[in-house]
N, C-alpha and C positions, 0 to 999 in steps of 0.2 A: 587849173581855173576852174571855179564852182560852177555848177549848171545853175542858172538863174531864171525863174518864173515870176512875172513875164519875163522874155528872153532881152526884149529889144528895149533896152535904156533909153534910148533916141527916142522913143515915141513917147514914153512915159513923160519924158521932158517936154518934148512939144504939145503935150497933152497939158502941161501945168502941174508936174507932179512936183511935191516938196523935192525943193532942191537939196537941201542938206541929208534927207533919207535918199536920195538919187548918188550924191556923192558916197555916202555910206555903202549902197549897193554896188557901185563900181569898185569900191576897195574890197569886199567881200567876192565879189566875182573874181578880181586878179588875184587876191591872195589867199584865198583860200584854195585847197586843192581839190581836186576832181570828184572826191570822195562826199562831198557835200552838196546838196540842193538847196538854193536859198528861195524862198518864196518871200515877195514883197507885199506890204498892205494887205494882209489876209484877214477879213472879215469873218466873226463868228455867229452863231447864235445857239441859245440854248432855251428850250421850253420850260419855266419853271413856275409853279402853282397857277397855272391856268392863263400865262402869261408868257411872250418870249423875252429874252435878254439879250440883246446885241452888243457887240464889241467889236475891237479891231486890235490887230498886234502889228507892228511895223513890219518885224522880219522873224520866219518861223524857217529854223534849220533843220535840215533831216538829213542826218549820216545814211551809211550803206544799211547799218542794222534796222533802220527804221526809227531810230531814237529820234528826238525832239529837244531843239532848245528855241526859246523864244526871245524875241530881244525888244523891249520898249526903248527906243530914241528919244529924248527929250534935248531939244536945242536952247540954247539962249539961258538968261539966268532963271535958277531954281531959288526957293527960300528952304531952308532948313528950320522947320518948325518943332514945337513939342510931339505934334501929331505924325511928323516924318518930313520928308521930302515932296516939295509941293512946286507944281508948274501953275503958274496965274497966267489966264488967257483974259482975253477983253471981259468976257461975260461970264466966267466963273475961274475957281483952281481946282485943280488935280490932286489928289495926293498920291506920286509916282509908285509907293510900295502897295499902296491898296489897289493901284490900277492893275499892275503886273501880277498881282496874288488873285484878283477876280478872274484874269485871262487863264490863267495857268487853271484856276480850280473849274471853273465852267468847260473850258476843254476838255480836262480830265474826266470831269463827270459826264460829258456828252459822249465822250469815246468810252467809257465804263458802260452807259446805258445803249448803245448802239451794239457795242462787241460783249456783250454779257459773259459768253462762253470762251473769250479769249483770253490772252494774256494780258498784265496790266500795261500801259502806255508808261514808257519812260519820257518823261518829261521834264525839263529845267528851265531857268531863265537866267536874263541877265540884263542888265537896265546900263544903256550906254548913254552918258551925257557929255558930249565932246567938248562944249564950251563950260561948263561948269566944273569947278574943283569942290570936293566934297569936304567938308570942314571938321564938321561934328559925327561921324558916321552913326554913333550911339544914339545923339537925339534924331538922327534921320530915319532909324530904326530899319535899318537896311545890314545886310551882310556884305562886307567889303570883297569876299570872294565872287558876288555876283553883281558889282559896280563896275564900270567903266567909265571913269571921267576924266576931266581934261589933263590932268595928271600922266595918264598911261594911255590914251587914246591911242597912241601908233602902236600898242600891242593888243588892239582888238582881235584881230586874227587868232594870235597865239592863245589869248585867254578862251576864244571861243574851243579851238583845238585841245584846250587842255580840260574845258567842262563837256565837252562833246568829243570823245575820239572818233576816229572816222569809221570805226565800226568794221562789222563782218559781212561779207554777202551770206 
């Protein structure tokens, strides 16, 4: 069983947490081995050109070696456009590929800025869309090895373990 932070999923549900993400968190908790720590709802920031850039990633999974996998979850319908896979909200649309790339880049930049003399951060990503089947991956501008869609959602944890091995102490 993976270690979950925050650990009390019940309290998250009572506080009005995203039900779909909490279901995923429960799957990660029960199906990933104890070699992994799963952080849910991680907010990040990066100062850039005199202003601060903010973002959020749904899940951050860390193995025993300190290697990191970022997971962005998108529920419900998505659109495959010439510009990529898009999630439409009431007030705006978000390109899913751009969103995960931004998070990966900014987290990597901040780590490098803080830990100048230390080694590089091993950071990878996965896009999880449990309700949507990607039809034209090339038009969505995504790498299928980094997408878990409705066709293969039962294999989410196996995909995580393939991308992010348990690591070493």
